[in-house]
N, C-alpha and C positions, 0 to 999 in steps of 0.2 A: 815355501815346500820345505821337506823333511826329506836331505839326504841318507839314501840308505847305501849300510855298509857292505854292500854284494848281495848275491845272490845264494838260499840257499835253496836245497833241496833232501825233495823226503817222501819217501815210497812208502808204501803200509800192502798189506796181501789183505784183498776182499773180504773178510771173517765175517760178515754182518751186523747186526748190532754189535756196539760198543760194552767194553761193560768198565768197571771201576780201574782194572791194568791199566786199558791200553788210555784209556782217560788221565790219568795221573803218572802215568810212563810217558807217555806222547803228545793226544793232543793239546792238553793245558799250553804245552811246551808250543806248539804247533801254532796260535792260535797269539801266546807271544812273542816269537819272533815276527811278526807282520809287520811293529810297531819299530824297528832296526831296521829290516830284511828285506830285502824284495825275493816271495818264497815262490817256489815253486810244488807243490805237492799230489802223488798220483798214488790212482790206485791201481796197483799194478796185477791186473786180472791176469795179464800170458806166466810170471809168477805162482799163482795158484797153479796153474795145468799139470805144475811139477809131483804136484801129491795128489789128484782130487782122482777121487776113482770117479765118481758120479759129477756133471756140470750144469743139473739145469737151476741150481741154486746162484750160479754166478752170477748170471746180471741182477737178481733181487741181493745180493750179497751186498755188491757193488754199490747199489741203490740207499738202500741202507747205513751203507760205512759212510757215503756223500752226506744223509741227511745228516747225521750223529756230528758230523767236521761242522756245517755247516753250522745245527745248531750251537754247539762250543761255543761259536764266533769266527769262524774260517771265512773272510771277505772277498770272494769272487771279484769283486769291480776291483781288488787291487795285488790280490794271489791268484797265483795258475795252479787250478783246481781240475785233475785230468785224470780219465780211465787211462789205462800206458797203455792197449792194443790200439785205442782210435789216435796213434801218433807211433803208424808203421816203420818211419826211419830208425825207429830204436832197434827194428831188428834187422835190421840191414846194417848200421855199427857195430849189433852187437856181430854179425856174422864177419864183420871186418877184423874187427878187434881178437878174436876167436886168431885169428890167423897169429897171431900175435902172443897167445898165450902158450905157454906147454903145458900138453895137456896133465904130466905128474906131477904140477902143480896142482893142480883141481883136485886128483883125488887123493893128495894131501890133506886137501881142511881138513880139519873135523869136525866140520857144519859138516860134511860131503860122508864124511863117514858114518857122523850121527843119524841123518837121512835115512843113509841105506840100512843105519840097524831097525829103523824105526817102519820102512819102507822096502824090506826087502825084496817083494814079488813085484817095484814098481822103478825101475834105479834106471828109469829113464835118459836118454842125452840130454834131456833139458835141465835135468836133476844138476849131471857134470857140471852143463857152463852155467849154473845160476849166475857163479861172481861173474863170471862176463858181462851179460843180460845186466846186471848190477850196475855196473862197470856203464854198459850203454845208456842208461838209466840215469844215471849223475852226470856224465862226459854230456851229453847230446844237450845239452841246457846250460852251460856251461856254469854247472853251477861249483864256484868256489866255495864251500860249506856245508857241511853234509851232518846234521843231529846224529847222535848216534849212544847207545849205550855200553858199556861194558862190553858183552855177549855180541854184540856186530863189528865191534872195534878189528877181528880178525879180517873182518871181508872188504874194507875200504884200505887197511894198510894193503890187502892185496889189490884193489881197485888203483890204488896209488902204483903200483906197479907195471899195472898196465899200462896209464897215461906216461907213464918212461919211460915204460921199454919202445914204446910207439913214437912217441917222440922224440928218442934218442938213432931209432933208425930207420924212421923217415927224414930227417933233420927238420923237422919242422917245428914248430908249437903247435899245431890245428888243436887239443885237448890239453885243456884247465885241469893240475893240478888237483884234489881236492883236500880242503884242510876238516879236520875232524874237531865238531863243535859236541866237546862234552855235557850233554846232559841228562846224567842219570838221577835219576830218583827211584831211591827205594825198593826194590823188588815189593811189589803186590802179593800176598800173598791169600791163597783163596779162601774160602769159607771152610775149609777144611784143616788149615792154621797148618800147613803143611807144602803144599806145593803151590808152585807162583799159579795167581787169577788164569783160570783157561775157560775154553766155553766143554772143550773136549775131556774134560776132567765132573763140568758141570757143576764145579765151584767160584763160577763168577757172578758179581752183584750187576746186571746189566744198568747202562746207562737211563736207557729208557722206560724202565718196569715201573711201577704204580707202585706206590706207596707202599699199600699194602705188600705187594707183593718185595718190594727193599723191605718194608718190617720183619718178614717170613725170613728170608732168605738170610740179613743179617740176626735173627734171632737161633740162628741154626752156625752162627760162627762157633769154633774150638776154641775156647780163651783159657787160662793159665791150667792145664795135665795137674799140680797137682791142690788147687782148690776145689777140694773134695765136698767142702760145707761152706753154705752163705757167711758163720761166721771162721773161717779160716783166712789169714790175708792173704792177700796176692801179691806176684810180681807182675809189673806191669809191662819188665823189660820183655817179656817173654807173650804176652798176651798179642796177639793180630790184632781185637778188636781197639786197642788199647795207640798200637799203631797209625788204626784208621782213627782215631779222634787227635791226634797231632794234624791230621789236615781237617778234617771238620768238625772239629771240635777246638781253634787255635784260643779261646776263650776261657777257655773253663779243663785245658790240659791238668795246668797244673796242679787243682782241685780234686782231678776226679785221678790222677797219680797217689794224691794224697791218700783220699778216701778208699783206694784202692786197698792200697799198701797197710792199711787201718781195720778193714773188712768194714769203712760205716756205707761202702759198699758191695755190692752185689752188682756178679757177670750178669742175670739178666736185668736189672736196671740200669748196666751201665750200658747193653747189646741196645732198650729202648732209647734209651740217650742218642746213643750215636744212628741209629735208624732216623730217628727227629732230623737230624743234624744235618745228615747225608740227603736227605729228602728236601730239606730247607733248601743245602747250595745248590739241587739238580730242577727244584720247581722251574728258576727262569728257564734252563735246558729245553724243558722236557715242555713246556709251552711254546716255546719257539719249535719244536721239530716238530711237535702236533699242527701246528699252525703252517710247518714245510709239507708236512705228508698229505694235507691236501691235495694238493698239487705235484704228480710227482712228474709231469712233465717239464716243469718248472727245474727240477731239479735236475733232468736229462738237458736239457735245457744250457745252463750253466759247466754241467760239464764237456757236452760241443761242443761251447761258447771257450772253455778253458782249452781243451787241446788240439781249435786252429789257431792257439797265441800259440802255443805249443811247438805247434807244426812249425810256423814261422821262424823261430832259435832255433828248430830245430835242422831247417833248410840249410841257417845259415853253417853248423856245423858239418853236419855232413858235408858240405861241398867242398869247404876246407881238408875234412878227414881224403875224401877222394881226389882231392889235387894232391894228397903228401902223399898217397902210396901208386901215384899217375893212373884209377883212374880215370877213364875217358869221358867228358863232358860236352 
């Protein structure tokens, strides 16, 4: 039996069907980490409430995300995969940790200021306390490792500060201070060639799209803006299509670069090749997803089972935390 290196936690907001950016930036890493770590993966639906104006799609978005994770290779027999709100202990720990968190630090976080700018008419209490709830997510399961990208590093460091403060002030070791595991994949730019791939910007390519839908999306991708004619030499270093070829056409990317620079291949043919290779790569994923989607009850059974296992871990931590702060049990 392989000895695991420790426990990993990661969570993601339920945004429904996942796209290539989600897949390359996070999901592939989730799958790979299972080989060496005990993994706890959470669909953080409570976090989603902080910026949602409409709630009717929250349950379906959670199910769609779960389908994509499972189809990509998350193994629920060994990995705990669940929905955040199904483990109510996280809100209790969040309340306790909020007593150890200065309000000024929360409102000074750059991410909070960004959210205020994005949602000026919905600056709610939950938005302010978002990093504390995130800390509760991580520490409730005593995860020693959290995979993060550069844009999330400040939140994890803040979580580490809360843990250090709590343990120091309670003279305990009730909480495990999480360590950062950098897993930065180059930012996946959307089909517009400018912004990070995002459903809200309609510049995404869904993993579960049909081959025809994928090809149509790829054919809209912006390439080298200076290549006005088919005979113009291209600049692969500034072309988003070429960037994705590095992932989906690893055995051809060298020749594609040569052909692009010499104008031996045009942007249309380059896109067609990319669409073909994306579809080939995702074919097993899509087949597995279609099979799972036939019985949504099974997906929810997996999520409920994961929540039951997560609650067992949560109870141990919460009992130690309550003891550390002197709450009667």
